[in-house]
C-alpha positions as CSV (number, residue, x, y, z in Angstrom):
1,X,13.4,32.4,-73.5
2,X,12.2,30.2,-76.3
3,X,14.7,28.7,-78.6
4,X,13.4,27.5,-81.9
5,X,15.0,24.9,-84.1
6,X,14.1,23.5,-87.7
7,X,14.8,19.9,-86.9
8,X,16.4,18.0,-83.9
9,X,16.2,14.4,-82.9
10,X,14.1,15.0,-79.8
11,X,13.9,18.4,-77.8
12,X,14.0,16.5,-74.3
13,X,16.9,14.4,-75.5
14,X,18.7,17.8,-76.3
15,X,18.1,19.4,-73.0
16,X,18.8,16.0,-71.2
17,X,22.1,15.8,-73.0
18,X,22.7,19.5,-72.3
19,X,22.0,19.2,-68.5
20,X,24.3,16.0,-68.6
21,X,27.2,17.8,-70.1
22,X,27.2,20.5,-67.3
23,X,25.2,23.4,-69.1
24,X,22.9,25.3,-67.0
25,X,19.3,25.5,-68.3
26,X,17.4,28.3,-66.6
27,X,13.6,27.7,-65.8
28,X,11.4,29.2,-68.2
29,X,13.9,28.4,-71.1
30,X,12.2,26.3,-73.8
31,X,13.4,24.4,-76.9
32,X,10.9,23.9,-79.5
33,X,11.1,22.3,-82.9
34,X,9.5,22.7,-86.3
35,X,10.1,18.9,-86.7
36,X,11.5,15.9,-84.7
37,X,13.1,13.1,-86.4
38,X,13.2,10.9,-83.0
39,X,10.4,12.1,-80.9
40,X,8.9,9.7,-78.3
41,X,6.1,9.7,-76.0
42,X,5.4,7.4,-73.0
43,X,6.5,3.7,-72.8
44,X,8.8,4.4,-75.9
45,X,6.2,5.2,-78.5
46,X,7.1,7.5,-81.4
47,X,5.6,10.9,-81.5
48,X,4.0,12.3,-84.3
49,X,5.8,15.5,-85.7
50,X,3.1,16.8,-88.1
51,X,4.1,20.1,-89.5
52,X,2.5,22.8,-87.6
53,X,2.3,21.0,-84.5
54,X,3.9,22.1,-81.0
55,X,6.7,20.0,-79.9
56,X,8.9,21.5,-77.0
57,X,10.7,20.8,-73.9
58,X,11.5,23.0,-70.8
59,X,13.4,22.1,-67.6
60,X,12.3,22.3,-64.0
61,X,15.1,22.1,-61.4
62,X,13.6,20.8,-58.2
63,X,14.2,21.5,-54.8
64,X,13.6,19.3,-51.3
65,X,10.6,21.7,-50.6
66,X,8.9,21.0,-54.0
67,X,6.0,18.6,-54.4
68,X,6.8,15.4,-55.6
69,X,8.5,15.7,-59.0
70,X,6.2,13.2,-60.7
71,X,3.3,15.6,-60.0
72,X,5.0,17.9,-62.5
73,X,2.7,15.9,-65.0
74,X,-0.3,17.2,-63.5
75,X,1.1,20.6,-63.5
76,X,1.7,20.6,-67.1
77,X,-1.7,19.2,-67.9
78,X,-3.1,22.1,-66.3
79,X,-1.0,24.7,-68.1
80,X,-2.0,22.8,-71.3
81,X,-5.5,23.0,-70.5
82,X,-5.6,26.6,-69.6
83,X,-3.7,27.3,-72.8
84,X,-5.8,25.3,-75.0
85,X,-9.2,26.3,-73.2
86,X,-9.5,29.7,-75.2
87,X,-9.2,28.0,-78.5
88,X,-12.2,25.6,-78.1
89,X,-15.7,26.6,-79.1
90,X,-16.8,24.2,-76.8
91,X,-14.6,24.1,-73.6
92,X,-16.9,21.4,-72.0
93,X,-15.2,18.7,-74.5
94,X,-11.6,19.5,-73.1
95,X,-10.7,17.2,-70.4
96,X,-7.5,15.8,-68.6
97,X,-7.0,12.3,-68.2
98,X,-4.3,10.8,-65.9
99,X,-1.7,11.2,-65.8
100,X,-0.7,13.1,-68.8
101,X,-3.2,13.5,-71.4
102,X,-5.4,16.3,-72.6
103,X,-8.1,14.9,-74.5
104,X,-10.8,16.7,-76.6
105,X,-13.9,14.6,-76.4
106,X,-12.8,11.1,-76.4
107,X,-9.9,11.7,-78.6
108,X,-6.3,12.5,-77.6
109,X,-5.0,16.2,-78.3
110,X,-1.9,16.3,-76.5
111,X,0.7,14.4,-74.5
112,X,3.4,15.0,-72.0
113,X,6.6,13.1,-71.2
114,X,8.8,13.7,-67.9
115,X,12.5,12.4,-68.0
116,X,14.7,13.2,-65.1
117,X,18.4,14.0,-64.9
118,X,19.6,14.4,-61.6
119,X,17.7,16.8,-59.4
120,X,16.2,18.4,-62.8
121,X,13.2,17.1,-64.9
122,X,12.7,17.8,-68.4
123,X,9.0,18.3,-69.3
124,X,8.4,17.5,-73.0
125,X,4.9,18.5,-74.5
126,X,3.4,17.8,-77.8
127,X,0.1,19.2,-79.1
128,X,-1.9,18.5,-82.3
129,X,-2.4,22.1,-83.5
130,X,-2.5,21.3,-87.4
131,X,-2.7,17.7,-87.7
132,X,-3.1,14.2,-85.8
133,X,-1.8,10.8,-86.3
134,X,-4.1,7.8,-87.2
135,X,-3.1,5.5,-84.3
136,X,-4.5,1.5,-84.1
137,X,-5.1,1.7,-80.3
138,X,-6.6,4.9,-79.6
139,X,-8.7,8.0,-81.3
140,X,-6.7,11.5,-81.7
141,X,-7.6,14.8,-82.9
142,X,-6.1,18.6,-83.8
143,X,-7.1,21.9,-83.0
144,X,-7.4,22.4,-86.5
145,X,-10.4,20.3,-86.6
146,X,-12.7,22.4,-84.2
147,X,-11.3,25.9,-85.7
148,X,-8.3,28.0,-87.3
149,X,-5.1,26.2,-86.7
150,X,-3.2,28.2,-84.1
151,X,0.1,30.0,-84.8
152,X,2.7,27.7,-83.7
153,X,5.0,30.5,-82.2
154,X,1.9,32.3,-80.6
155,X,0.8,29.0,-78.9
156,X,4.5,28.3,-77.6
157,X,4.5,31.8,-75.8
158,X,1.2,31.4,-74.2
159,X,2.2,27.9,-72.9
160,X,5.3,29.1,-71.7
161,X,3.6,31.9,-69.7
162,X,1.0,29.7,-68.4
163,X,3.8,26.8,-67.3
164,X,5.8,29.3,-65.3
165,X,2.4,30.5,-63.5
166,X,1.2,26.9,-62.8
167,X,4.9,26.3,-61.8
168,X,5.0,29.2,-59.2
169,X,1.6,28.0,-57.8
170,X,2.6,24.4,-57.4
171,X,5.7,25.8,-55.3
172,X,3.5,28.5,-53.5
173,X,0.5,26.5,-52.5
174,X,1.3,23.0,-52.7
175,X,-0.1,19.9,-54.3
176,X,-3.6,20.1,-52.7
177,X,-4.4,23.2,-54.8
178,X,-2.8,21.4,-58.1
179,X,-5.1,18.4,-57.5
180,X,-8.1,20.4,-56.8
181,X,-7.9,22.2,-60.1
182,X,-6.7,19.3,-62.1
183,X,-9.8,17.3,-60.9
184,X,-12.1,20.4,-61.8
185,X,-10.5,19.9,-65.5
186,X,-10.6,15.9,-65.5
187,X,-12.8,13.5,-66.9
188,X,-16.1,13.0,-65.0
189,X,-15.9,10.5,-62.1
190,X,-17.1,7.1,-63.0
191,X,-15.7,7.4,-66.5
192,X,-14.8,3.7,-67.6
193,X,-10.9,3.3,-67.8
194,X,-8.3,0.7,-68.7
195,X,-5.1,0.5,-66.9
196,X,-2.1,-1.5,-68.5
197,X,0.9,-1.6,-66.5
198,X,4.6,-2.0,-67.6
199,X,4.0,-6.1,-67.8
200,X,1.3,-5.4,-70.3
201,X,-1.3,-6.8,-67.6
202,X,-4.7,-4.7,-67.6
203,X,-7.4,-4.1,-65.4
204,X,-10.7,-2.2,-65.9
205,X,-12.5,0.1,-63.5
206,X,-14.0,3.8,-63.1
207,X,-12.3,6.7,-62.5
208,X,-12.5,7.7,-58.8
209,X,-10.6,10.8,-58.5
210,X,-6.7,11.2,-57.3
211,X,-4.9,10.4,-54.0
212,X,-3.3,12.7,-51.9
213,X,-0.1,12.1,-53.8
214,X,-1.7,12.4,-57.2
215,X,-2.0,8.8,-58.0
216,X,-4.8,7.7,-59.7
217,X,-8.2,6.0,-58.1
218,X,-9.7,3.5,-59.9
219,X,-13.0,1.8,-58.7
220,X,-13.0,-1.8,-59.5
221,X,-16.0,-3.9,-60.2
222,X,-16.4,-5.2,-56.6
223,X,-16.3,-1.5,-55.6
224,X,-12.9,-1.5,-54.1
225,X,-10.7,1.3,-54.8
226,X,-7.2,0.3,-56.2
227,X,-4.3,3.1,-56.1
228,X,-2.6,3.4,-59.5
229,X,0.9,4.9,-59.4
230,X,2.0,4.2,-62.6
231,X,0.6,2.9,-65.9
232,X,-1.0,3.1,-69.4
233,X,-4.3,4.7,-69.1
234,X,-7.0,4.5,-71.9
235,X,-10.7,5.2,-72.2
236,X,-12.6,1.9,-71.7
């Protein structure tokens, strides 16, 4: 169920266009590119398309009985975490950061982008397997810096299998189980964070866990808890 292409603009954009055109895409079907010339991350950022890295997208058809669609970011994070865990000599360094980043130490290893098309959600995932970009605002890393470069196609197969497993758990056991497992892989409680909203306003605090709906809980300096529903979260 994995379709490999040499080059495309964006695997997310391709699947969104196919859905908009009336094509039925089965859950479990992935589109994976060797290179993306218009890849993007959250808040309009370009996504680095280094050769040998993983860049792929899949689709989830949400039903009324499913947990909230936005929590697919947490589900995808768990799938990424479980896929990368055996590849890390020191698994304790691998951590999830709300809402959609996988960190190795304090550096970004992978990211997730959700985009909706009707009742369906396209889940795009990028993982630095071979190389990482140099960014001015955050540290980045690649799995190649801690061991042999994982074979991209094999990584894709493992991730697609793990994603399907997590999707089944999400639907069968509900959001509470996902939140509990996500917290088990998350940054330690008390980690200093900086949150930037859509208007570029920022606030700092400490990671205080997740709300029942999967939102971020941020403990402010005065010890009050702020619920963050959306924003760009960085290590402070």
